DRENMARSE-406511 format. One line per field, with one value per residue (C-alpha): x negated, y negated, z; residue in one letter. Coordinates in Angstrom, 3 decimals. Layout:
BEGIN
xx = X:...
yy = Y:...
zz = Z:...
resn = A:...
***
This chain:
BEGIN
xx = -143.862:-147.057:-145.050:-142.824:-145.759:-147.321:-144.002:-143.677:-147.272:-147.102:-143.886:-145.421:-148.674:-146.875:-145.075:-142.149:-143.547:-142.882:-140.179:-137.053:-138.400:-136.287:-132.922:-133.000:-133.065:-135.221:-138.281:-138.196:-138.166:-140.924:-143.039:-142.568:-143.536:-146.846:-147.821:-146.321:-146.408:-149.375:-147.503:-148.397:-145.581:-147.259:-148.118:-145.047:-145.834:-143.449:-140.226:-140.568:-138.398:-137.783:-137.003:-133.550:-134.108:-134.547:-131.490:-129.346:-130.655:-129.814:-126.329:-125.636:-126.535:-123.793:-121.285:-118.385:-118.782:-119.524:-116.071:-114.721:-117.692:-117.604:-114.034:-114.884:-117.967:-115.749:-113.198:-115.858:-117.366:-113.934:-113.865:-117.443:-118.523:-116.712:-119.200:-122.252:-122.877:-123.844:-122.892:-125.172:-124.870:-128.021:-128.604:-130.182:-133.643:-132.873:-132.600:-130.054:-127.419:-124.885:-124.772:-122.031:-123.227:-122.852:-126.170:-125.702:-125.458:-128.327:-127.936:-128.662:-131.893:-132.692:-134.878:-131.801:-130.829:-130.186:-133.389:-134.951:-136.027:-135.270:-136.906:-138.626:-141.942:-141.834:-139.489:-140.043:-137.082:-134.069:-130.398:-130.614:-133.993:-133.416:-129.831:-131.032:-133.961:-131.767:-128.598:-126.650:-124.781:-127.415:-127.251:-130.441:-130.001:-132.671:-135.863:-134.996:-136.548:-140.133:-141.533:-141.684:-140.480:-137.042:-136.324:-133.812:-131.820:-129.155:-127.924:-125.502:-125.512:-123.413:-124.542:-122.253:-121.961:-120.643:-117.907:-120.671:-122.086:-125.194:-126.338:-125.862:-125.842:-125.739:-123.241:-124.831:-124.086:-126.837:-127.050:-130.032:-128.711:-130.708:-127.572:-125.513:-124.047:-124.497:-120.740:-120.010:-122.487:-120.855:-117.524:-119.162:-120.524:-117.023:-115.729:-118.500:-117.731:-114.067:-115.004:-117.349:-114.599:-112.112:-114.677:-115.755:-112.136:-111.287:-114.237:-113.420:-109.783:-110.735:-113.226:-110.519:-107.575:-105.923:-106.164:-104.158:-106.026:-105.845:-106.811:-107.315:-108.044:-110.818:-110.422:-112.615:-110.178:-112.418:-110.956:-112.300:-111.165:-110.580:-109.586:-107.384:-106.272:-102.894:-104.027:-104.935:-108.644:-110.847:-112.740:-114.195:-115.031:-116.507:-119.563:-117.437:-115.385:-118.516:-120.026:-116.813:-115.704:-119.280:-119.240:-122.386:-123.888:-125.167:-124.324:-120.648:-118.452:-114.602:-112.976:-109.492:-108.124:-106.777:-110.320:-110.234:-106.590:-103.594:-101.688:-98.968:-98.448:-95.388:-97.670:-99.552:-97.859:-98.918:-96.459:-97.344:-95.924:-96.598:-98.550:-96.693:-97.662:-98.857:-100.260:-102.667:-103.785:-107.380:-108.057:-109.162:-105.730:-106.742:-104.106:-105.174:-102.861:-103.191:-101.702:-101.342:-101.524:-100.184:-102.220:-102.320:-99.526:-100.316:-97.175:-94.797:-91.437:-90.673:-89.312:-86.452:-87.283:-88.774:-88.151:-90.395:-92.341:-93.387:-94.473:-96.748:-98.190:-98.974:-100.701:-102.713:-103.821:-104.706:-104.248:-101.475:-99.098:-96.080:-94.456:-91.538:-93.864:-95.774:-92.568:-91.063:-87.878:-89.080:-86.520:-89.034:-91.364:-88.601:-87.482:-91.053:-91.174:-87.929:-89.360:-92.587:-90.731:-88.565:-91.624:-93.938:-93.797:-94.393:-98.118:-97.800:-100.703:-99.865:-101.133:-100.927:-101.105:-101.398:-103.653:-106.494:-105.287:-101.644:-102.044:-102.682:-105.140:-102.738:-99.962:-102.183:-103.017:-99.393:-98.204:-100.770:-99.777:-96.146:-96.855:-96.995:-100.805:-101.051:-102.963:-105.651:-108.358:-107.772:-110.899:-111.467:-113.927:-114.180:-115.332:-116.347:-118.220:-120.622:-123.541:-122.723:-125.632:-124.171:-120.462:-120.869:-122.790:-120.511:-117.339:-118.270:-121.160:-124.540:-126.739:-129.950:-132.787:-130.421:-132.199:-134.924:-133.815:-131.181:-130.834:-132.280:-128.909:-126.956:-123.641:-120.061:-118.652:-115.401:-113.174:-114.250:-114.082:-110.465:-109.460:-105.939:-105.521:-105.552:-108.246:-107.860:-109.738:-109.716:-110.575:-110.277:-110.289:-113.986:-115.027:-117.757:-116.392:-118.742:-117.440:-113.809:-114.206:-115.449:-112.763:-110.113:-111.443:-111.309:-107.766:-106.586:-108.348:-108.453:-112.064:-115.213:-118.770:-121.407:-124.310:-127.105:-124.969:-123.223:-120.776:-117.201:-114.880:-111.098:-109.743:-106.226:-105.911:-103.250:-104.810:-103.883:-105.603:-105.418:-106.581:-106.075:-106.879:-104.329:-105.141:-103.285:-105.731:-108.669:-107.517:-107.191:-110.721:-112.083:-113.088:-110.566:-109.410:-105.749:-105.543:-106.933:-104.368:-101.484:-102.973:-103.125:-99.752:-97.496:-95.832:-96.613:-96.046:-96.286:-97.113:-95.871:-98.048:-97.365:-96.162:-93.582:-92.207:-88.630:-89.646:-92.698:-91.570:-90.912:-94.296:-96.118:-94.247:-95.011:-98.707:-98.672:-96.958:-99.364:-102.577:-101.960:-99.033:-100.912:-103.358:-100.695:-101.709:-98.888:-98.704:-97.708:-94.719:-96.921:-99.425:-96.620:-95.346:-98.809:-98.859:-95.455:-96.432:-99.855:-100.057:-102.107:-104.276:-105.928:-102.503:-102.158:-105.912:-106.287:-103.261:-104.648:-108.104:-106.836:-104.645:-107.379:-109.887:-107.456:-106.961:-110.715:-110.843:-107.702:-108.101:-105.537:-103.826:-102.179:-103.086:-103.000:-103.181:-106.920:-107.582:-106.303:-109.010:-106.488:-105.238:-101.582:-99.888:-102.057:-101.007:-101.062:-103.726:-102.841:-102.072:-102.893:-106.445:-107.631:-108.692:-107.224:-109.610:-109.532:-109.843:-112.821:-111.656:-111.290:-113.068:-116.872:-116.658:-114.522:-117.013:-119.842:-117.734:-116.880:-120.522:-121.532:-118.784:-119.937:-123.537:-122.495:-120.337:-123.210:-125.632:-123.247:-122.679:-126.408:-127.229:-124.463:-125.552:-129.190:-128.174:-126.048:-122.845:-124.286:-122.438:-124.452:-127.746:-126.441:-125.267:-128.740:-130.379:-127.979:-128.613:-125.020:-123.070:-121.161:-117.857:-118.803:-119.701:-116.336:-114.609:-116.614:-115.797:-112.107:-112.424:-114.060:-111.507:-114.139:-112.781:-114.778:-113.486:-114.531
yy = 170.587:169.383:168.890:166.361:164.211:164.312:163.351:160.250:159.095:159.642:157.632:154.734:154.903:154.709:151.556:149.702:150.080:153.831:154.335:152.294:150.765:147.565:148.209:151.992:154.075:155.526:154.337:150.800:152.099:154.630:151.801:149.792:152.803:153.215:149.662:147.658:150.084:152.252:155.512:158.945:161.376:164.319:162.560:161.547:160.123:160.449:158.436:155.719:156.139:153.090:152.984:152.998:149.363:148.392:150.423:148.680:145.252:145.934:147.161:144.143:141.825:143.428:144.204:142.334:144.405:147.749:147.737:148.348:150.309:153.146:153.999:154.028:156.192:158.658:158.739:159.073:162.056:163.712:163.671:164.555:166.570:169.643:169.939:169.482:165.738:163.679:159.996:157.220:153.477:151.349:147.653:145.460:146.555:150.228:151.067:153.856:152.656:155.490:159.047:161.653:165.148:168.830:169.386:173.158:173.148:174.512:171.399:169.035:167.044:165.314:162.732:160.484:160.362:156.960:154.966:156.246:153.599:154.383:151.643:152.242:151.273:154.336:156.787:155.971:156.069:156.989:156.022:153.580:152.001:151.493:150.312:147.655:146.604:146.209:145.121:147.541:150.838:153.578:157.327:159.389:162.968:165.522:164.941:161.267:160.854:159.643:162.049:165.771:166.390:165.017:166.606:169.053:166.097:163.969:160.686:157.939:154.487:151.351:147.917:146.098:142.328:139.990:137.395:134.854:137.248:138.120:141.752:143.247:147.049:150.127:152.988:156.269:159.987:162.593:166.343:168.689:171.229:172.232:173.893:170.706:169.814:166.293:166.017:166.754:164.103:161.586:162.204:161.703:158.360:157.204:158.172:156.110:153.199:153.209:153.411:150.455:148.541:149.121:148.240:145.003:143.952:144.557:142.426:139.657:139.504:139.395:136.601:134.521:135.599:132.151:131.734:133.071:135.950:136.556:140.047:139.962:142.895:142.414:143.947:146.889:147.712:146.532:144.054:140.674:138.475:134.746:132.909:129.846:127.186:125.405:122.821:125.521:124.974:128.054:128.266:131.755:134.334:137.806:138.803:140.386:137.203:135.039:137.152:137.529:133.882:132.536:130.871:129.926:132.878:130.549:127.002:127.697:124.599:124.528:123.544:123.494:126.837:125.047:124.512:128.234:128.942:127.297:125.408:127.587:126.632:128.903:131.937:131.111:131.583:129.903:131.648:134.887:138.076:141.331:141.388:140.473:141.063:137.987:136.825:134.003:132.816:131.710:128.551:130.654:132.303:135.587:136.861:138.459:140.523:141.147:140.665:137.637:138.021:135.235:134.069:136.444:135.900:137.960:136.847:137.281:138.789:142.264:142.269:144.220:147.824:148.035:150.531:153.612:152.148:149.193:151.522:153.537:150.428:149.040:152.261:152.281:148.688:149.432:145.918:143.949:146.950:146.431:149.133:149.341:149.650:152.396:154.358:154.045:156.122:159.091:159.578:160.881:157.971:155.362:156.944:156.666:152.990:152.330:153.993:152.006:148.704:149.380:150.192:147.498:145.363:148.209:148.604:152.401:154.205:155.705:159.029:159.560:163.158:164.249:165.531:163.558:160.868:160.598:156.941:157.027:154.124:152.141:152.721:151.525:148.279:147.698:148.252:145.782:143.163:143.249:143.601:140.811:141.218:140.398:137.139:139.033:141.361:144.754:146.819:150.334:153.084:156.353:158.963:161.388:158.951:157.735:159.728:161.133:159.269:155.903:156.359:155.535:152.302:151.252:151.887:150.659:148.284:148.055:145.609:144.234:146.746:149.518:152.049:152.269:150.264:148.228:144.592:142.063:140.352:143.632:144.418:143.846:147.119:147.793:147.706:144.164:143.101:144.306:142.507:141.164:143.082:146.657:149.350:152.093:155.309:157.340:161.058:161.131:164.929:164.787:162.737:164.564:166.107:164.172:160.864:161.914:161.699:158.133:157.123:158.532:156.426:153.255:153.986:154.615:151.660:149.112:148.437:148.727:148.841:148.532:150.974:149.793:147.098:146.943:144.354:145.538:143.777:144.028:144.659:144.548:146.581:148.457:151.840:153.768:157.132:159.392:162.858:165.570:168.264:170.339:168.989:171.792:174.256:171.989:171.917:175.714:175.994:173.664:171.016:168.371:167.321:167.940:164.908:162.637:164.031:163.181:159.727:158.995:160.521:157.685:157.857:160.707:160.054:162.981:161.690:164.077:165.148:163.909:167.359:167.309:163.836:163.564:160.616:162.367:161.868:158.171:157.725:159.398:157.346:154.178:155.051:155.575:152.223:150.415:152.047:152.850:150.603:147.395:148.303:149.452:153.123:155.675:159.201:162.044:164.108:167.208:165.271:163.894:167.435:168.445:165.478:166.488:170.156:169.583:170.287:167.117:168.405:164.967:163.284:159.601:159.106:161.948:160.815:157.311:158.660:161.163:158.630:155.957:158.441:159.554:155.928:155.701:159.006:158.537:157.880:155.924:154.511:157.893:160.150:163.785:166.819:167.309:163.719:164.599:167.227:169.181:172.745:173.647:175.024:174.617:176.202:173.975:174.759:176.980:174.447:176.939:177.641:175.261:171.707:169.754:167.742:166.189:168.797:168.851:168.064:170.872:170.995:170.790:170.321:173.440:175.455:174.320:174.944:178.458:179.324:177.840:179.798:182.996:182.373:181.514:184.651:186.829:185.189:185.732:189.392:190.025:188.514:190.353:193.650:192.935:192.189:195.361:193.465:191.146:187.888:185.788:186.909:186.355:182.848:182.056:183.268:181.174:178.027:177.610:178.063:181.279:179.337:177.932:181.400:182.769:179.942:180.719:184.446:183.606:181.209:183.960:186.581:188.715:190.764:192.507:195.873:194.972
zz = -23.880:-25.557:-28.743:-26.958:-25.907:-29.366:-30.968:-28.797:-29.208:-32.961:-33.178:-31.251:-33.281:-36.628:-35.492:-37.071:-40.554:-40.598:-37.974:-37.168:-33.991:-34.256:-32.649:-32.837:-29.707:-28.180:-30.089:-28.718:-25.151:-25.902:-27.274:-24.064:-21.971:-23.824:-24.663:-21.785:-18.856:-19.894:-19.312:-20.718:-21.692:-19.966:-16.695:-14.687:-11.279:-8.320:-8.450:-5.750:-2.657:-0.435:3.299:4.883:5.827:2.176:1.157:3.789:2.796:-0.857:0.069:2.254:-0.629:-2.739:0.001:-1.645:-4.822:-3.182:-1.573:-5.100:-6.417:-3.880:-4.875:-8.585:-7.979:-6.130:-8.959:-11.647:-9.850:-9.616:-13.430:-14.450:-11.423:-12.751:-15.619:-13.419:-13.537:-10.519:-10.283:-9.081:-8.609:-8.624:-8.151:-10.829:-9.695:-10.339:-6.625:-6.059:-3.577:-3.807:-5.105:-5.514:-6.343:-5.603:-3.868:-3.990:-7.791:-9.853:-12.007:-9.097:-8.927:-5.631:-7.394:-7.746:-4.094:-2.436:-2.153:-5.392:-7.917:-11.589:-13.611:-16.934:-15.358:-13.090:-14.820:-18.485:-20.852:-18.705:-18.430:-15.534:-16.272:-19.997:-19.428:-16.987:-19.198:-22.304:-20.476:-22.681:-22.562:-22.744:-23.363:-23.032:-24.212:-23.248:-25.295:-25.784:-22.312:-22.333:-19.744:-20.404:-16.831:-17.729:-21.109:-19.583:-18.256:-19.920:-18.491:-19.478:-17.872:-18.255:-16.999:-14.568:-14.846:-12.146:-12.858:-13.564:-16.232:-14.199:-14.213:-10.744:-11.121:-13.339:-13.145:-14.214:-14.643:-14.889:-15.360:-15.610:-18.104:-21.197:-22.671:-22.601:-25.986:-27.313:-27.948:-24.291:-23.227:-25.574:-23.840:-20.432:-21.646:-22.595:-19.148:-17.508:-19.821:-18.763:-15.080:-15.457:-17.261:-14.412:-11.751:-13.430:-13.938:-10.275:-9.151:-11.660:-10.594:-6.914:-7.620:-9.363:-7.221:-7.194:-10.967:-13.878:-15.528:-19.276:-20.390:-24.156:-26.437:-28.968:-32.452:-31.388:-28.570:-25.731:-23.210:-22.201:-19.299:-18.828:-15.643:-16.234:-13.739:-13.524:-16.116:-18.640:-18.133:-18.515:-15.213:-15.611:-18.292:-18.035:-20.041:-22.815:-23.264:-23.350:-26.118:-28.141:-27.901:-28.181:-24.752:-22.816:-20.941:-18.191:-17.056:-17.603:-17.280:-17.318:-20.604:-22.107:-23.261:-26.333:-27.613:-28.447:-29.200:-30.834:-28.155:-26.616:-22.937:-22.713:-23.090:-19.875:-16.531:-13.288:-10.970:-9.147:-10.543:-12.377:-15.613:-18.808:-22.458:-24.322:-27.657:-28.419:-31.841:-32.348:-34.294:-37.260:-37.326:-35.701:-33.281:-30.009:-27.836:-24.144:-20.711:-18.470:-14.689:-12.493:-9.473:-6.503:-4.042:-0.913:0.899:-2.009:-1.159:-2.508:-6.038:-7.521:-8.313:-11.828:-14.562:-14.591:-17.527:-15.430:-12.628:-14.900:-16.490:-13.070:-12.063:-15.260:-14.924:-11.268:-10.053:-8.343:-8.139:-5.870:-3.763:-6.183:-9.168:-7.374:-6.678:-10.148:-10.452:-8.366:-5.522:-2.957:-3.575:-3.401:-0.112:1.194:0.205:2.072:5.197:4.991:4.621:7.658:9.752:8.371:11.531:13.983:13.287:13.401:11.732:8.353:6.994:3.214:1.986:-1.621:-4.367:-5.899:-8.293:-7.188:-6.161:-2.402:-2.556:-4.771:-2.229:0.629:-1.181:-2.206:1.366:2.692:0.082:1.258:4.983:7.602:7.470:3.758:4.312:6.270:4.901:3.303:4.007:2.639:3.515:1.587:4.085:1.314:-0.928:1.769:3.224:6.654:8.242:7.207:8.014:11.702:11.173:8.305:10.293:13.772:12.989:14.653:16.538:15.061:15.379:16.524:14.301:11.703:8.697:10.566:9.514:11.928:12.321:12.584:10.898:12.046:10.635:8.802:11.904:12.741:9.082:8.970:12.209:11.768:8.498:7.187:7.370:4.772:5.610:2.410:2.436:6.239:6.103:5.172:8.206:10.180:13.426:15.745:14.340:14.735:18.514:18.350:15.862:18.209:21.105:19.006:17.842:21.400:23.048:20.227:21.229:19.109:20.397:17.639:17.672:19.937:21.553:24.895:23.586:23.229:20.843:20.709:17.215:15.833:12.635:10.717:10.034:6.884:6.366:3.327:2.388:-0.209:2.367:4.251:7.687:9.454:7.903:8.695:12.325:12.390:10.963:13.641:11.088:12.193:15.677:16.397:18.725:15.975:13.537:15.877:16.507:12.764:11.918:13.118:9.694:7.286:3.591:1.169:-2.315:-5.017:-7.918:-11.420:-12.501:-9.650:-10.332:-11.543:-13.738:-15.211:-18.805:-18.281:-16.575:-19.458:-22.055:-20.095:-19.962:-23.727:-24.258:-21.936:-23.157:-26.826:-27.736:-27.006:-29.799:-32.229:-31.790:-31.972:-30.546:-32.856:-31.592:-31.233:-29.108:-26.928:-26.336:-25.105:-22.720:-21.361:-20.935:-19.372:-15.625:-14.856:-11.996:-11.959:-11.834:-12.843:-13.006:-15.471:-17.499:-17.959:-18.778:-21.367:-23.167:-23.109:-24.511:-27.218:-28.306:-28.911:-30.806:-32.929:-36.636:-38.601:-35.509:-34.764:-31.843:-32.925:-30.570:-31.151:-29.997:-26.503:-25.889:-23.812:-23.887:-23.397:-21.455:-18.383:-15.109:-12.030:-9.434:-6.500:-3.730:-0.999:-2.095:-4.780:-4.053:-6.989:-9.092:-12.556:-15.299:-17.589:-21.124:-23.632:-26.968:-26.713:-22.919:-22.495:-24.515:-22.246:-19.155:-20.304:-20.888:-17.555:-15.805:-17.482:-16.430:-12.878:-12.605:-13.806:-11.348:-8.455:-9.308:-9.793:-6.400:-4.559:-6.116:-5.284:-1.685:-1.554:-0.914:1.790:0.987:3.448:1.907:-1.617:-0.703:0.668:-2.546:-4.628:-2.582:-1.403:1.818:2.463:2.313:-1.097:-2.367:-1.220:-3.131:-6.254:-5.896:-5.802:-8.748:-10.824:-9.770:-7.982:-5.080:-2.361:-3.615:-7.169
resn = M:M:H:H:G:R:K:I:L:E:A:V:R:L:G:P:G:R:L:P:L:G:Q:D:F:P:Y:R:S:W:S:R:C:V:E:E:Y:G:L:E:P:G:R:C:G:P:I:P:L:V:S:H:R:E:I:N:T:A:R:E:A:L:E:D:K:L:V:F:A:Y:E:E:V:D:F:L:Y:S:V:V:G:K:I:G:Y:C:V:T:L:T:N:A:D:G:L:T:L:A:E:R:A:D:R:S:S:R:F:Y:S:D:T:E:R:P:G:S:V:W:T:E:R:F:A:G:T:N:G:V:G:T:C:L:R:D:G:A:V:T:S:V:Y:Q:D:E:H:F:F:E:D:F:I:E:M:S:C:A:A:V:P:L:F:A:P:D:A:S:L:W:A:A:L:N:V:T:V:R:N:P:S:L:Q:R:E:T:H:A:I:A:L:E:V:V:R:K:S:A:E:R:L:S:E:A:I:F:R:R:S:H:G:E:R:T:I:L:K:L:W:K:P:D:G:E:P:C:L:L:A:V:D:A:D:H:A:V:V:G:A:D:V:A:A:R:A:F:L:K:L:P:R:T:D:F:S:P:F:S:L:W:R:L:F:A:R:D:P:A:A:I:R:N:D:P:G:P:S:L:P:M:R:L:T:R:L:D:G:T:E:L:R:G:Y:V:Y:G:P:S:A:P:N:A:A:P:R:A:R:P:A:P:A:R:A:A:A:G:A:A:E:A:G:G:V:T:L:D:Q:W:A:G:A:E:P:R:M:T:R:S:V:D:I:L:R:R:L:S:R:T:G:L:P:I:L:L:L:G:E:T:G:V:G:K:D:T:L:A:R:A:Y:H:A:E:S:P:R:A:A:Q:P:F:V:A:L:N:C:A:A:M:P:E:T:L:I:E:S:E:L:F:G:Y:A:G:G:A:F:T:G:A:R:K:E:G:S:A:G:R:F:V:Q:A:H:G:G:T:L:F:L:D:E:I:G:D:M:P:P:H:L:Q:T:R:L:L:R:V:L:E:S:G:E:V:A:P:L:G:S:G:K:I:R:K:V:D:V:Q:V:I:A:A:T:N:H:R:L:E:Q:R:I:A:D:G:A:F:R:A:D:L:Y:Y:R:L:A:G:V:I:I:H:V:P:T:L:R:E:R:A:D:K:E:A:V:I:D:A:C:I:A:C:T:A:G:R:L:G:V:R:V:A:P:A:A:R:R:I:L:L:Q:H:S:W:P:G:N:L:R:E:L:Y:L:V:V:S:R:A:V:S:L:A:E:G:K:L:I:E:P:H:D:L:L:L:T:V:P:A:M:P:P:D:P:L:H:A:Q:P:E:A:R:A:P:A:G:P:S:A:D:V:R:A:R:L:D:E:A:E:R:A:A:I:L:D:N:I:N:A:C:R:G:D:V:A:A:A:A:H:N:L:G:M:S:R:A:T:L:Y:R:R:L:K:A:H:G:I:T:R:R:G
***
């Protein structure tokens, strides 16, 4: 430990003449910690923790963006949580607004819970603080941290920029695991980078919903976005486009698109519709490929059913997907779409059932876009991604001063925000039992009373709920109300997994064409066979992630089997017992996972033996619930007799 502190102080003392302080990481950050903040590597003070009032105020300031961010945080955790990472989202001041983590894990650190402040000034060199200070993608691996207290941790953070190019947040993953391999952490960083890319694109496209969006691919494979009006004037550009095309970072003023590109009006569409491939040529002769998205058309009539390739591309792009694109050529899904269309004017609640990553949220948005309520708000709440203490106030609203930390002016709540439109309750199976009773009353009466207020407000909403749980089992276990289930189940839609889809091969080929083909990257036949044979426990989300990652890893514009970081064949999870989640990638990650599994199995057996077979006592010693321990026993193949 003392060696770590001496190493940092020696590096700072020698200065740029002896060490590459300039742009190299982490020396520049270490220098700031010593010279600007006056920190000492061996003396880490407590990480500041703000009040609930300050957390709520910070969340309210970013409410329009958090609607998208909570869903991406949830997805990101489904990918990296399996190898011990937690996921956090902070604002531009380093204040943690959201966290997804397994709190029973030995890798969990409660210092990153909501309300904690992770700036360099308090926490030294760390993913969030250094990312926000530099405004750049940041990976901090173990002893790259400034403070000795954090050298068992590894974190990776990506800055999030608003449509006006201002920094508004950081998306971060962290694990406390001294055995973590650097290669595994590098993969985690790429996953965070892709999540941040999707999130920023969703916010940009919502901000410029009435404009044509150009998504162009830079030579390095990263996308950049432009918003263009009907006169071909550029009215918006994301931070990547501003840097790549040398546009002003601030004081942005509209200008003609043809100041940047050779005039080709036919390439730009102004009518609503699905994305189409396009090419533009810069004035220096460089050709850029990409996609053009017509302006949003919430009341557009349903289009003809597309080919499966279009369906997969729409799912991968995750924006503006129609019901037909969502269904592709899968007979069960096209049947579900037909049912939903016939019932769209009834207002019956809809319950979507299916594994993680099959596209339940995409279906909900597509249904809303083609429903009579399309011109009204679509409001989503993820019941699993939000702390239990906040779900009630977020869903039903609250009056000013209703509780400690409440905003002076109160909050309307998601039901009121969705009035006239659609309320999507994702992961409804994880809603706490005491809130299920109140939700049932609102659904039956159509009346909402905010916390701390006697005022009752009538609301008219189309409710769509979704879960990957077997609700019948949850009801039998007493974790879900049967009367709420029957109230939500006006129409039940079972969404098949990717491995069950009749058009699986076409979907995979379409994802390859959309993700790799646009960059001229091909897939070797052996790699394609692995993609076809893989069980895809993470479904479409995992498919898109694996192919996108392989594009980045491929050398010579050809994806080989080792670029996929997958093993084959992979058996599908047991649907009766296993909750499906995205698989951890093979390769370095699989090696770490195997060693962690071995260590966990040994720890479980040691504790059960020490407790003479008392599972409850062993669970207490291990810091997990008895139910969690039983799940881990089953996962490790340990029987009570054994």
